C-alpha positions as CSV (number, residue, x, y, z in Angstrom):
1,M,89.3,146.9,75.7
2,E,86.1,148.0,73.8
3,T,85.3,150.9,71.5
4,E,82.3,152.2,73.2
5,I,79.3,152.9,71.1
6,T,77.1,155.8,72.4
7,E,75.5,156.4,68.9
8,R,76.2,155.2,65.6
9,P,79.5,157.0,64.8
10,A,80.9,158.1,61.5
11,L,84.8,157.7,60.9
12,K,87.2,160.4,61.2
13,K,87.4,162.7,58.1
14,E,89.1,160.6,55.6
15,R,86.0,160.9,53.3
16,T,86.3,160.5,49.7
17,P,83.0,160.8,47.6
18,A,81.7,157.3,46.5
19,G,83.3,156.2,43.3
20,N,86.2,158.5,43.6
21,I,88.7,156.1,45.2
22,P,91.4,155.4,42.4
23,A,91.6,151.8,41.2
24,M,94.1,149.8,43.1
25,S,96.3,147.0,41.5
26,S,94.7,143.5,41.1
27,P,96.3,141.0,43.3
28,V,95.0,138.1,41.1
29,I,97.4,136.1,39.0
30,T,96.5,133.8,36.1
31,G,98.2,132.2,33.1
32,R,101.8,130.8,33.1
33,R,102.8,132.5,36.3
34,K,99.9,131.1,38.2
35,T,100.6,127.7,36.8
36,M,104.2,127.8,37.9
37,V,103.3,128.9,41.5
38,V,100.7,125.9,41.7
39,I,103.4,123.4,40.6
40,R,105.8,124.7,43.0
41,M,103.0,124.4,45.7
42,W,102.0,121.0,45.0
43,L,105.6,119.9,44.8
44,S,106.2,121.3,48.3
45,V,103.1,119.4,49.4
46,A,104.5,116.1,47.9
47,F,107.9,116.7,49.6
48,F,106.3,117.5,52.9
49,I,104.1,114.2,52.8
50,Y,107.2,112.1,51.8
51,R,109.2,113.5,54.7
52,K,106.6,112.7,57.1
53,F,105.5,109.3,55.6
54,P,108.4,108.0,53.5
55,N,106.7,104.4,53.2
56,P,106.0,104.2,49.5
57,V,102.6,102.6,50.1
58,H,101.6,105.2,52.6
59,F,102.9,107.9,50.4
60,Y,100.9,106.7,47.2
61,R,97.7,106.4,49.4
62,I,98.0,109.9,50.9
63,L,99.0,111.6,47.7
64,S,95.8,109.9,46.0
65,K,93.7,111.3,48.9
66,V,95.1,114.6,48.8
67,I,94.4,114.9,44.8
68,G,91.0,113.9,45.6
69,L,90.8,116.5,48.5
70,K,92.1,118.9,45.9
71,N,89.2,118.0,43.4
72,R,86.7,118.3,46.1
73,L,87.9,121.8,47.1
74,T,88.1,123.0,43.6
75,I,84.9,121.1,42.4
76,N,86.9,119.1,40.0
77,N,88.5,122.1,38.3
78,S,92.1,123.2,38.0
79,I,92.9,126.2,40.0
80,Q,92.5,128.9,37.5
81,K,93.4,131.9,39.6
82,L,95.4,132.7,42.8
83,A,95.5,135.9,44.8
84,E,99.1,137.0,45.6
85,V,99.4,139.3,48.8
86,D,102.6,140.1,50.6
87,G,104.5,137.3,49.1
88,R,102.0,134.5,49.7
89,F,99.4,132.9,47.6
90,F,95.7,132.1,48.2
91,F,93.3,130.1,46.4
92,N,90.3,130.4,48.9
93,I,89.8,132.6,52.2
94,N,89.1,129.5,54.2
95,N,92.5,127.7,53.5
96,N,95.8,128.7,54.7
97,G,98.0,130.7,52.2
98,W,101.1,129.3,50.7
99,P,104.1,129.3,51.6
100,A,103.8,128.8,55.4
101,K,104.5,126.0,57.7
102,H,100.9,125.8,58.7
103,F,99.8,125.5,55.0
104,N,100.6,121.9,55.2
105,R,98.5,121.2,58.4
106,L,95.5,120.3,56.1
107,F,97.5,117.5,54.3
108,E,99.1,116.2,57.5
109,I,95.7,115.6,59.1
110,E,94.4,113.8,56.0
111,A,97.6,111.7,56.1
112,R,97.2,110.9,59.6
113,I,93.5,109.8,59.2
114,I,94.7,107.3,56.4
115,V,97.8,106.1,58.0
116,R,97.4,106.3,61.9
117,K,93.6,106.9,62.5
118,D,94.7,109.0,65.4
119,V,92.8,112.3,64.7
120,S,90.2,113.3,67.1
121,N,87.1,115.2,66.1
122,F,88.4,118.3,68.1
123,E,91.9,118.2,66.2
124,N,90.3,117.5,62.7
125,L,88.6,121.0,62.6
126,R,90.2,122.8,59.8
127,M,88.9,126.4,60.8
128,V,87.2,128.0,63.7
129,L,84.7,131.0,63.6
130,I,84.8,133.1,66.7
131,G,82.2,135.7,67.7
132,L,84.3,138.3,69.4
133,T,81.9,140.7,70.5
134,K,78.2,141.6,70.7
135,K,78.7,145.1,70.0
136,C,78.0,146.8,66.7
137,P,76.9,150.3,65.4
138,L,74.9,149.0,62.5
139,K,71.4,147.3,62.2
140,C,71.9,145.1,59.1
141,E,68.9,143.6,57.3
142,H,70.3,140.0,57.5
143,C,72.2,140.1,60.8
144,Y,72.4,136.5,62.3
145,E,73.4,137.9,65.8
146,W,70.4,140.2,65.8
147,N,69.0,138.7,69.2
148,E,72.4,139.3,71.0
149,L,73.3,142.6,69.3
150,N,74.7,145.2,71.9
151,K,73.8,143.1,75.0
152,K,76.5,143.0,77.7
153,E,79.5,141.1,76.9
154,T,80.2,137.8,78.8
155,L,83.6,136.9,77.4
156,S,86.7,138.8,78.6
157,L,90.0,139.3,76.9
158,S,91.5,136.7,79.2
159,D,88.4,134.2,78.2
160,H,89.3,134.9,74.4
161,R,92.8,134.0,75.0
162,K,91.9,130.8,76.6
163,I,89.5,129.9,73.8
164,L,92.2,130.7,71.1
165,Q,94.9,128.9,72.9
166,K,92.8,125.7,73.4
167,F,92.3,125.6,69.6
168,Q,95.8,126.3,68.7
169,D,97.1,123.6,71.0
170,A,94.9,121.2,69.0
171,G,96.7,122.4,66.0
172,I,94.0,124.5,64.3
173,S,95.5,126.8,61.8
174,Q,92.7,128.9,60.4
175,F,90.6,131.5,62.5
176,Q,87.9,134.0,61.6
177,F,87.0,136.5,64.2
178,G,83.4,138.2,63.6
179,G,80.7,139.4,66.0
180,G,79.0,141.9,66.2
181,E,81.6,144.1,64.7
182,P,85.1,142.9,65.8
183,M,86.6,146.3,65.3
184,T,84.7,147.8,68.3
185,R,87.2,145.6,70.3
186,V,90.2,146.5,68.1
187,H,92.5,146.8,71.0
188,D,91.5,143.4,72.5
189,L,91.9,142.0,69.0
190,I,95.4,143.4,68.4
191,E,96.5,141.9,71.8
192,L,94.9,138.7,71.1
193,L,96.7,138.4,67.9
194,S,100.0,139.6,69.2
195,T,100.0,136.8,71.9
196,A,98.7,134.1,69.6
197,K,101.1,131.4,68.2
198,K,102.3,132.3,64.8
199,S,101.0,129.0,63.4
200,A,97.7,130.2,61.8
201,D,96.0,132.5,59.5
202,F,93.8,135.1,61.2
203,W,91.0,136.9,59.4
204,I,88.3,139.2,60.7
205,S,84.9,139.8,59.1
206,T,84.1,143.5,59.4
207,S,81.7,146.2,58.2
208,G,84.7,148.4,57.7
209,F,83.8,150.5,61.1
210,N,86.9,151.7,62.7
211,F,89.1,150.0,60.0
212,T,91.4,153.1,59.9
213,E,95.0,153.0,58.3
214,E,96.5,153.0,61.8
215,N,94.4,150.1,62.8
216,A,95.0,148.2,59.5
217,F,98.9,148.4,60.2
218,K,98.6,147.5,63.9
219,L,96.5,144.4,62.9
220,K,98.8,143.5,60.3
221,K,101.9,143.6,62.5
222,A,100.0,141.6,65.2
223,G,99.4,138.9,62.9
224,L,96.3,139.4,60.8
225,T,96.3,137.7,57.5
226,G,93.1,139.1,55.7
227,V,89.9,141.1,56.1
228,A,86.4,139.9,54.8
229,I,84.6,143.4,54.3
230,S,80.8,143.2,54.1
231,L,79.6,145.0,51.0
232,D,75.9,144.4,50.1
233,H,75.5,146.5,47.1
234,F,77.4,148.6,44.5
235,D,75.1,151.4,45.0
236,P,76.3,153.4,48.1
237,A,72.7,154.3,49.2
238,L,71.3,151.0,48.8
239,H,74.2,149.5,50.7
240,N,73.6,151.9,53.4
241,V,70.0,151.2,53.7
242,F,70.8,147.4,54.0
243,R,73.3,148.0,56.7
244,G,71.1,150.7,58.6
245,Y,73.7,153.5,58.6
246,K,74.3,156.5,56.6
247,D,78.2,156.1,56.4
248,A,78.2,152.4,55.8
249,Y,79.4,152.5,52.2
250,H,82.1,155.0,53.1
251,W,83.5,152.6,55.7
252,V,83.8,149.8,53.1
253,E,85.7,152.1,50.6
254,Q,88.2,153.2,53.3
255,A,88.7,149.7,54.7
256,A,89.6,148.5,51.4
257,V,92.1,151.2,50.7
258,N,93.6,150.7,54.3
259,A,93.7,146.9,53.9
260,H,95.6,147.3,50.5
261,K,98.0,149.6,52.1
262,A,98.7,147.3,54.9
263,K,99.1,144.3,52.6
264,L,96.2,142.4,54.0
265,V,94.2,139.9,51.8
266,T,91.1,141.5,51.1
267,A,87.7,139.9,50.5
268,F,84.1,141.3,50.0
269,S,81.1,139.3,51.3
270,I,77.7,139.9,49.9
271,C,74.3,138.6,51.1
272,V,72.9,138.0,47.7
273,T,69.2,138.6,48.1
274,R,66.5,137.7,45.5
275,S,66.1,141.6,44.5
276,F,69.9,141.8,43.8
277,C,70.2,138.4,41.9
278,T,70.6,139.6,38.4
279,E,73.5,139.3,36.2
280,S,73.7,143.0,35.5
281,N,74.1,143.6,39.4
282,L,76.4,140.8,40.0
283,L,78.8,142.1,37.1
284,Q,78.6,145.7,38.6
285,Y,79.4,144.3,41.9
286,M,82.6,142.4,40.6
287,L,83.8,145.6,38.8
288,L,83.6,147.4,42.0
289,A,85.2,144.7,43.9
290,K,88.1,144.7,41.3
291,K,88.5,148.5,41.4
292,L,88.8,148.3,45.2
293,G,91.5,145.7,45.1
294,A,89.6,142.7,46.3
295,S,91.2,139.2,46.0
296,F,88.0,137.4,46.6
297,V,84.3,137.8,46.5
298,Q,82.0,135.6,48.6
299,F,78.4,135.1,47.8
300,L,76.3,134.4,51.0
301,E,72.7,133.1,50.6
302,P,70.1,134.6,53.0
303,R,68.9,132.3,55.9
304,S,66.0,132.7,57.9
305,V,67.8,133.4,61.2
306,G,68.5,136.5,63.3
307,N,67.0,139.4,61.7
308,Y,65.4,137.3,58.9
309,E,63.9,134.7,61.4
310,G,60.6,133.8,60.3
311,K,60.8,135.5,56.9
312,D,60.7,133.9,53.5
313,V,64.2,135.1,52.2
314,S,65.7,131.8,50.7
315,L,66.7,132.0,47.1
316,H,64.7,130.2,44.5
317,P,66.2,127.6,42.3
318,E,66.5,129.9,39.3
319,H,68.4,132.4,41.6
320,E,70.9,129.5,42.6
321,K,71.3,128.5,39.0
322,M,72.1,132.0,38.0
323,L,74.8,132.3,40.8
324,E,76.1,128.9,39.9
325,D,76.6,130.0,36.2
326,F,78.1,133.4,37.3
327,Y,80.5,131.7,39.7
328,F,81.9,129.4,37.0
329,K,82.0,132.4,34.4
330,M,84.0,134.6,36.9
331,N,86.6,131.9,37.9
332,N,87.0,130.1,34.6
333,D,86.2,132.4,31.5
334,P,89.3,133.9,30.2
335,A,87.3,137.1,29.5
336,F,87.0,137.5,33.3
337,R,90.7,136.5,34.2
338,D,91.4,139.7,36.1
339,M,88.2,139.6,38.2
340,P,88.5,138.7,41.9
341,I,88.2,135.0,42.8
342,V,84.5,134.0,43.6
343,I,83.6,131.9,46.4
344,Y,80.1,130.4,46.6
345,H,79.5,128.4,49.6
346,G,75.9,127.5,48.7
347,Y,76.9,125.7,45.5
348,R,79.7,123.7,47.2
349,Q,77.4,122.8,50.2
350,R,74.6,121.4,47.7
351,L,77.3,119.6,45.7
352,I,79.5,118.0,48.4
353,G,77.9,118.9,51.6
354,C,78.3,121.4,54.5
355,A,81.6,121.5,56.1
356,G,80.2,122.9,59.5
357,A,78.7,121.1,62.5
358,G,82.1,120.0,63.4
359,S,82.8,118.2,60.1
360,R,85.6,120.6,59.3
361,Y,84.6,123.9,61.1
362,L,82.4,125.3,63.8
363,Y,81.4,128.4,65.3
364,V,82.1,129.8,68.9
365,D,79.2,132.2,69.6
366,T,79.6,135.6,71.5
367,D,79.0,133.7,74.7
368,G,81.7,131.0,74.0
369,Y,79.4,128.3,73.2
370,M,80.0,126.1,70.3
371,T,77.4,125.7,67.6
372,S,77.4,124.2,64.1
373,C,77.7,127.6,62.3
374,P,76.5,131.2,62.5
375,F,73.1,130.0,61.0
376,C,72.5,126.8,62.7
377,R,72.2,127.9,66.3
378,N,72.4,124.7,68.2
379,K,74.4,125.7,71.3
380,T,76.3,122.8,72.9
381,T,79.1,122.9,75.3
382,H,80.9,126.0,76.5
383,V,84.4,125.7,74.5
384,L,86.3,126.2,77.9
385,D,84.4,123.4,79.5
386,E,85.1,119.6,79.3
387,G,83.1,117.5,76.9
388,V,84.1,119.4,73.7
389,E,84.9,116.2,71.8
390,E,81.4,114.6,72.8
391,S,79.8,118.1,71.7
392,I,81.3,117.7,68.1
393,L,80.3,114.2,67.8
394,K,76.6,115.3,68.7
395,M,76.8,118.1,66.2
396,K,77.9,115.7,63.5
397,A,75.0,113.5,64.3
398,E,72.5,116.1,64.2
399,G,74.0,117.6,61.0
400,C,73.1,120.7,59.3
401,G,69.6,122.1,59.1
402,K,69.8,122.9,55.2
403,F,72.5,120.7,53.9
404,E,74.1,117.3,54.2
405,I,77.2,117.1,56.1
406,L,80.5,116.8,54.3
407,T,82.1,113.5,55.2
C-alpha cells in the first residue's frame, strides 16, 4: 500500500522550532566498557568458529583470516567506539549488530571460503540495498534516482516479498531499503518486515518524511533495526533548499526524536559537497548529530549521476584529505569520544577497494534489476529471473566506475 503524494506534504502538527529539540542521550560508548564489550564479542566469534570448525589447523587459519578481515573493516585501527541501542552493539551501519545469531554469518562465510570453497557469488553477498519505491515528495539536489522519480511503480508488495525471500534463502543478513522515499510505502514496508525471517538486520534510508512516532514503533515491532536519515546541512534553511522542500529539516528532527523513542539505531547521511567541506561546517554538523542522538554519521561523496549527471561535482583531493583527517579525528581523538561514529565510504574505497558490484553488496533498483550500486547504474538481470549468479560474475568483471573492486 502506498502513501499517495498529491503535493509535497508537511507532517502533522508535531512542529518544534529548529534547534529547540532537547538534546538526547548519546548511544556511543568508549573506554573500559567498550573494551569489555569488544572482548566479549570476539570471544563469542572465536567460540562460534571453533564449534563450526573444531579442526585446530582450520581454526587457526580461519581466526587469522577473521583478524585480517577486522583490520580491513577498521582500517587497521582498534575499535574505538561502539553504539549501544536496545541491548545490541554496533560498530558500523553496514554490519550486523551483536549479539545476534546472524552477527556470525560474515565469519561463517569467510570460514567456508577458506575450508570448503563452497560459497557462491550470490551467497557471498553481505548486504543488499533495495529500492522499495519510485515515489518521493522531495526534489533533492543530488538524487541518484532522479530519472525514475515518481514514475509508475512496477514492483508490487508480492514482488518485494519474493525478492527479499530469495536473498534471505541465500542467507543474506543485512538489508537497506531506500527509494525514492520508502516511507511513502510504509504499510508495505511494515508488512514486508513482519513476514521476513528474523535472521537479518533491516535498515531504511529516509528523508524523515512520514516517520511519525506511531510509524517508528510499528516499524520497530515489525523488525526494523535502524534508520539512516538524510541531513545535508546543519542550517535548516540550507538543508531545505538542498532537499527542495520547506519542511525537510523539520522532518529530520522529528524522525530523529521518534527513532530514539522507538529504540532504533539512528544514523545521519550527508552528501558532502565542495561548498560544505570545511572543518567548521563538519564540526557544527557533528554537534547537531550528537544533539539529535545519532549513533553514526556517514559521509557520502557527490557523484555525477541522477540529478548531478553531467555536472562537475566530484570532490577535489584537498576536500578528500580534509574529510579523511576529520574522519580519523572524530573516531580516534579522545577529545571527541562522545561524538557519533563517522563512516567515510570514499576513504575506504580508495584504500581497500569498493565492496559493490557483487563483491560484497549490490543494489536492486526500483524495477527489480540488479546493478552494481546506486551510483553505477549498469542494469543486469532481474533479480527474480534465472541467471543471478552469472550476472554477479559479470558485475565483478566490469568492476566499479570509480574505484578498484574489493577482492
